[in-house]
C-alpha positions as CSV (number, residue, x, y, z in Angstrom):
1,M,0.0,0.0,0.0
2,F,3.0,2.3,0.2
3,L,3.3,3.0,-3.5
4,T,-0.4,3.3,-4.3
5,Q,-2.7,6.3,-4.2
6,K,-4.3,6.9,-0.8
7,T,-7.3,9.1,0.3
8,A,-7.5,10.5,3.8
9,I,-10.8,9.5,5.4
10,Y,-10.2,10.2,9.1
11,L,-8.5,13.0,11.0
12,S,-8.5,13.5,14.8
13,S,-6.6,14.5,17.8
14,D,-8.5,12.1,20.0
15,E,-6.3,9.0,20.4
16,S,-9.0,6.7,21.8
17,D,-11.3,7.6,18.9
18,Y,-8.4,7.0,16.5
19,N,-7.8,3.5,18.0
20,L,-11.6,2.7,17.7
21,A,-11.5,3.7,14.0
22,K,-8.6,1.4,13.4
23,E,-10.3,-1.5,15.1
24,I,-13.5,-1.0,13.0
25,L,-11.5,-0.9,9.8
26,E,-9.6,-4.1,10.8
27,K,-12.9,-5.8,11.6
28,E,-14.2,-4.9,8.2
29,H,-11.0,-6.1,6.5
30,I,-10.2,-2.7,5.0
31,K,-6.5,-2.0,4.6
32,Y,-5.5,1.4,5.9
33,Y,-2.4,3.6,6.2
34,E,-1.9,5.4,9.5
35,F,0.0,8.6,10.1
36,A,0.5,10.6,13.3
37,S,2.3,13.9,13.7
38,E,2.6,16.7,16.2
39,E,1.0,20.0,15.4
40,M,3.3,22.8,14.2
41,P,4.0,25.6,16.7
42,V,1.5,28.5,16.5
43,V,3.7,31.5,17.2
44,G,6.1,33.0,14.7
45,C,9.6,34.5,14.7
46,G,11.2,31.1,15.0
47,A,10.5,30.9,18.7
48,R,8.9,27.5,18.4
49,I,7.0,28.1,21.6
50,N,3.6,26.5,21.5
51,P,1.0,28.1,23.8
52,A,-0.5,24.7,24.4
53,R,2.7,23.4,26.0
54,V,3.1,26.6,28.1
55,N,-0.4,26.0,29.5
56,N,0.3,22.3,30.1
57,H,-2.3,21.2,27.5
58,L,-0.3,18.6,25.6
59,D,-2.9,17.1,23.3
60,L,-0.9,18.1,20.2
61,M,-0.9,14.9,18.2
62,I,-2.9,14.7,15.0
63,F,-3.9,11.2,13.8
64,R,-4.9,10.4,10.2
65,L,-6.1,7.3,8.4
66,S,-6.0,6.8,4.7
67,V,-7.3,4.0,2.5
68,A,-7.0,3.0,-1.2
69,P,-9.4,4.9,-3.5
70,E,-11.5,1.8,-4.1
71,D,-12.2,1.4,-0.4
72,V,-13.1,5.1,0.4
73,E,-16.9,4.7,0.2
74,K,-17.0,1.5,2.2
75,A,-14.6,2.9,4.9
76,I,-16.5,6.1,5.4
77,T,-19.8,4.2,5.5
78,V,-18.5,1.9,8.2
79,L,-16.9,4.7,10.3
80,Q,-19.8,7.2,10.2
81,G,-21.9,7.1,13.3
82,N,-19.2,5.0,15.2
83,V,-16.4,7.5,15.5
84,K,-16.0,11.3,15.4
85,F,-14.1,13.3,12.8
86,V,-14.8,11.2,9.6
87,M,-13.8,13.2,6.6
88,A,-17.0,12.7,4.5
89,G,-15.6,15.2,2.0
90,A,-13.3,12.5,0.7
91,L,-16.2,11.1,-1.3
92,K,-16.3,12.6,-4.8
């Protein structure tokens, strides 16, 4: 799945919801590609000070799930109503 086209279907900062979405896709035998990254700092001038870290709010991870184009409709249908933050706009 690394060299094929992928469409993002899920984006969230809630790790428990993200894990639930992965479980649902696995149960339905839909292959997915997962990606997690930390949000970029909000302030400028190269300071790299993130206000969320200063205020001890460390929920900065963004989780994304992508699937092959032929699985987009099935994956969105399966996830809707079960998890938050499904990217329904991925359907064309």
